[in-house]
C-alpha positions as CSV (number, residue, x, y, z in Angstrom):
1,M,0.1,-0.1,-0.1
2,K,0.8,3.2,-1.3
3,I,0.3,7.2,0.1
4,K,1.6,10.3,-1.7
5,V,0.5,13.3,-0.1
6,L,0.3,16.0,-3.0
7,A,-0.6,18.7,-0.4
8,S,-1.7,19.5,3.0
9,G,-2.9,22.5,5.2
10,S,-5.2,25.4,5.0
11,K,-4.5,26.5,1.4
12,G,-5.3,23.0,-0.1
13,N,-5.1,19.1,0.7
14,C,-5.1,16.2,-1.6
15,S,-3.7,13.1,-1.3
16,L,-3.1,9.7,-3.4
17,I,-3.8,6.4,-2.3
18,E,-2.7,3.2,-4.3
19,T,-3.0,-0.3,-3.4
20,N,-2.7,-3.6,-5.4
21,T,-5.8,-3.2,-7.2
22,T,-6.6,0.5,-7.1
23,R,-5.6,4.0,-7.3
24,F,-7.6,6.8,-5.6
25,L,-7.6,10.2,-4.3
26,I,-8.7,11.7,-0.9
27,D,-9.9,15.4,-1.4
28,I,-9.4,17.6,-3.8
29,G,-8.4,21.0,-2.3
30,I,-5.6,22.0,-5.3
31,T,-6.1,22.9,-9.0
32,Y,-6.5,20.3,-11.6
33,Q,-3.1,22.0,-13.3
34,R,-1.3,21.7,-10.0
35,L,-3.2,17.5,-9.5
36,K,-2.1,17.1,-13.2
37,K,1.7,18.4,-13.0
38,E,2.3,15.9,-9.4
39,L,1.1,13.1,-11.1
40,E,3.0,13.5,-14.3
41,K,5.9,13.4,-11.9
42,I,5.4,10.0,-11.0
43,N,4.4,9.1,-14.8
44,L,0.5,9.0,-14.1
45,T,-2.5,10.8,-15.7
46,V,-5.5,11.4,-14.3
47,D,-7.0,8.5,-16.2
48,D,-5.0,6.3,-14.3
49,I,-6.9,7.4,-11.0
50,D,-9.8,5.4,-10.2
51,A,-12.1,7.6,-7.5
52,L,-12.0,10.3,-5.6
53,L,-13.0,10.0,-1.7
54,L,-14.0,13.1,-0.1
55,T,-13.7,14.0,3.9
56,H,-15.9,17.1,3.8
57,A,-17.0,19.6,1.5
58,H,-14.9,22.9,2.9
59,N,-13.0,24.7,0.3
60,D,-9.3,23.3,1.2
61,H,-10.4,20.1,0.6
62,A,-12.9,20.4,-2.4
63,S,-12.2,23.4,-4.4
64,G,-10.9,21.5,-7.5
65,L,-13.8,19.2,-7.9
66,K,-15.6,21.4,-10.4
67,V,-12.8,21.7,-12.7
68,L,-11.6,17.7,-12.2
69,L,-15.1,16.7,-13.2
70,K,-14.9,18.0,-16.4
71,H,-11.3,16.3,-16.9
72,S,-12.3,12.9,-15.5
73,N,-14.9,10.0,-15.5
74,F,-14.1,8.1,-12.3
75,S,-16.6,8.0,-9.5
76,I,-17.1,10.3,-6.5
77,Y,-17.8,9.0,-3.0
78,V,-19.6,11.2,-0.7
79,N,-22.5,11.1,1.9
80,K,-25.7,13.1,1.3
81,D,-24.5,16.0,3.8
82,I,-21.1,16.4,1.9
83,M,-23.2,16.2,-1.4
84,K,-25.4,19.1,-0.1
85,E,-22.6,21.2,1.0
86,L,-20.8,20.8,-2.3
87,N,-23.4,22.5,-4.2
88,I,-22.2,21.5,-7.6
89,N,-23.6,19.2,-10.4
90,I,-22.6,16.2,-10.6
91,D,-24.0,13.3,-12.7
92,R,-25.7,10.8,-10.6
93,E,-24.2,8.1,-12.4
94,R,-20.6,9.2,-10.6
95,I,-21.8,9.7,-7.6
96,R,-21.3,7.0,-5.1
97,L,-22.5,7.1,-1.4
98,Y,-20.7,5.9,1.6
99,D,-21.1,2.9,3.6
100,D,-19.9,2.2,6.9
101,I,-17.9,-0.6,5.0
102,M,-17.0,-0.5,1.1
103,F,-15.1,-1.6,-1.1
104,L,-13.1,-0.5,-4.4
105,N,-12.7,-2.8,-7.0
106,N,-13.7,-5.7,-5.0
107,K,-10.6,-5.7,-3.0
108,T,-9.6,-2.4,-1.1
109,E,-11.7,-2.3,2.1
110,I,-12.7,1.2,3.2
111,N,-14.1,1.9,6.7
112,V,-15.7,5.2,6.8
113,F,-16.4,6.8,10.4
114,K,-17.4,10.1,11.6
115,T,-15.2,12.8,12.6
116,S,-16.4,15.6,14.5
117,H,-15.9,19.2,12.5
118,D,-17.9,22.1,11.4
119,A,-18.6,20.9,8.1
120,K,-21.7,18.5,7.7
121,G,-21.0,14.8,6.9
122,S,-17.2,15.0,7.5
123,V,-15.7,11.5,8.0
124,G,-12.1,9.7,8.1
125,F,-10.9,6.6,6.5
126,L,-9.6,3.4,7.7
127,I,-8.0,1.7,4.3
128,N,-7.0,-1.9,4.3
129,E,-6.0,-4.8,1.4
130,D,-3.8,-7.7,1.7
131,N,-2.8,-7.0,5.6
132,C,-1.9,-3.5,4.9
133,S,-3.7,-0.6,6.7
134,L,-3.9,3.4,6.6
135,V,-5.7,5.7,8.4
136,Y,-6.7,8.7,7.5
137,I,-7.6,11.5,9.9
138,T,-8.0,15.1,8.8
139,D,-9.9,18.4,10.1
140,T,-11.4,17.1,13.2
141,G,-11.7,18.7,17.0
142,Y,-11.6,15.3,18.5
143,L,-11.6,11.7,17.9
144,N,-14.5,9.3,19.4
145,R,-13.0,6.9,21.6
146,K,-15.3,4.5,20.4
147,Y,-13.1,4.3,17.2
148,F,-10.1,3.5,19.3
149,S,-10.3,-0.6,18.7
150,L,-10.9,-0.2,15.3
151,L,-8.0,2.4,14.3
152,A,-5.4,0.5,16.6
153,N,-2.0,-0.8,15.5
154,K,-2.2,0.1,11.9
155,N,0.7,0.7,9.4
156,I,0.2,4.2,8.2
157,Y,-1.4,7.3,10.1
158,Y,-2.1,10.5,8.4
159,I,-3.6,12.6,10.9
160,E,-3.8,16.2,11.3
161,S,-1.6,18.1,13.8
162,N,-3.0,21.5,13.3
163,H,-1.9,24.1,15.8
164,D,0.0,24.9,18.9
165,E,-2.1,26.1,21.5
166,K,0.2,28.2,23.0
167,M,1.1,30.2,19.3
168,L,-2.8,30.3,18.8
169,M,-3.5,31.6,21.6
170,D,-1.1,34.3,21.6
171,G,-1.5,35.1,17.7
172,P,-3.2,37.3,15.7
173,Y,-6.5,35.4,15.3
174,P,-9.9,37.1,16.8
175,F,-11.0,35.5,19.8
176,Y,-14.2,33.7,17.9
177,L,-11.9,31.8,15.5
178,K,-9.7,30.8,18.2
179,Q,-12.7,29.2,20.0
180,R,-13.8,27.4,16.9
181,I,-10.2,26.5,16.2
182,L,-10.3,24.9,19.6
183,S,-13.9,23.8,20.1
184,D,-14.8,20.1,19.4
185,E,-15.8,20.7,15.6
186,G,-12.7,22.3,15.2
187,H,-9.1,21.1,14.7
188,L,-6.6,18.3,16.5
189,S,-3.5,20.7,18.3
190,N,-0.1,19.0,18.4
191,E,-0.7,17.9,21.5
192,T,-3.8,16.2,21.3
193,T,-2.6,14.6,18.0
194,S,0.5,13.2,20.1
195,K,-1.9,11.7,22.7
196,Y,-4.3,9.8,20.2
197,L,-1.0,8.4,18.6
198,K,0.4,7.2,21.6
199,R,-3.0,5.3,22.1
200,L,-3.2,4.0,18.8
201,V,0.5,3.2,17.3
202,G,1.6,-0.3,17.8
203,D,3.9,-2.7,16.2
204,N,2.6,-2.8,12.8
205,T,3.1,1.0,12.7
206,K,5.8,1.9,10.0
207,Y,4.9,5.9,9.2
208,I,2.9,8.5,10.7
209,I,2.4,11.5,8.6
210,L,1.3,14.6,10.6
211,A,-1.1,16.9,8.5
212,H,-3.0,20.1,7.9
213,L,-0.3,22.4,9.8
214,S,-1.8,25.8,10.4
215,E,0.2,28.3,8.5
216,H,0.2,30.9,11.4
217,N,-0.5,29.1,14.6
218,N,2.2,25.7,14.2
219,T,5.5,25.2,13.0
220,E,7.0,21.7,11.5
221,T,9.5,21.6,14.4
222,L,6.4,22.0,17.1
223,A,4.3,19.5,15.3
224,Y,7.2,16.7,15.2
225,E,8.7,17.6,18.5
226,A,5.3,16.8,20.0
227,T,4.6,13.4,18.6
228,K,8.6,12.4,18.8
229,K,8.0,12.9,22.4
230,A,5.0,11.1,22.9
231,L,6.4,7.9,21.1
232,E,10.0,8.3,22.2
233,D,9.9,4.6,23.3
234,K,8.9,3.8,19.6
235,E,12.3,4.2,17.6
236,N,10.8,2.0,14.4
237,I,8.4,4.7,13.8
238,K,9.3,7.2,11.0
239,I,7.6,10.7,11.8
240,I,6.9,13.1,8.5
241,V,5.4,16.5,8.1
242,A,2.9,17.3,5.4
243,K,3.6,20.3,3.4
244,Q,1.3,22.7,1.7
245,D,3.7,23.3,-1.1
246,Q,5.6,20.9,-1.6
247,A,4.7,16.9,-2.3
248,L,6.2,14.2,-0.2
249,E,8.1,11.2,-1.3
250,E,5.8,8.1,-1.8
251,L,5.2,6.0,1.4
252,E,4.9,2.2,0.8
253,V,4.2,-1.0,3.4
254,V,4.5,-4.2,2.2
255,Y,3.4,-7.3,3.8
256,D,5.8,-10.6,3.2
257,K,5.3,-14.1,3.6
258,A,7.1,-13.9,6.9
259,N,3.9,-11.8,8.6
260,M,6.7,-8.9,8.3
261,Y,6.2,-5.4,7.5
262,R,8.5,-3.3,5.4
């Protein structure tokens, strides 16, 4: 299983996921031209994409959808609330509504779980295929405890580490916006994310991608150090910070016959 983060941050989010049987995007908060250029760098085109999954309808996750629809034919996975929020005309034949568990190409299993954000229908994903797993969590004020067992000990975690609470409170944002970010329908702080990861990661975990960093209320160093400190006893886990304007190197996990992940 592979993930390539094309963009992550308040100005736009998009990731490419590849399994043995399918290749799909999560969110399209970047322009079609940028998507096209990033795909070309890895010798792909939009025609190589099988589906798009949307976590929610906020602009930094869906702004590129309208143009992308004109240049593609693949299915768009949403729920009814996201569909209403998008306010875009999409051919009904292309729309696929989420089930709690669904399959792409009859093989890649995707568990859809609720997140807590001020966007109706916001969700996260657990992706499984051939004993490999990826958790994708962005834009949420908290993670419901009922999902802990579902999401525990996976290979890759893509999870937002949006802000440093001190930077946010000392920063220039108006008070109402600070309240919104800190609320249960806002964003995860570095500290909260690190606590969740300490609870979730296990021996099978190989990569953590810290995502959706605030441009004004966080730094890569602060986000990295918070998680690194929380997981100081987990030396085999690689922590990577996703960037807004630069795609990450592709990350891959493989399950071999010796029951080992590499």
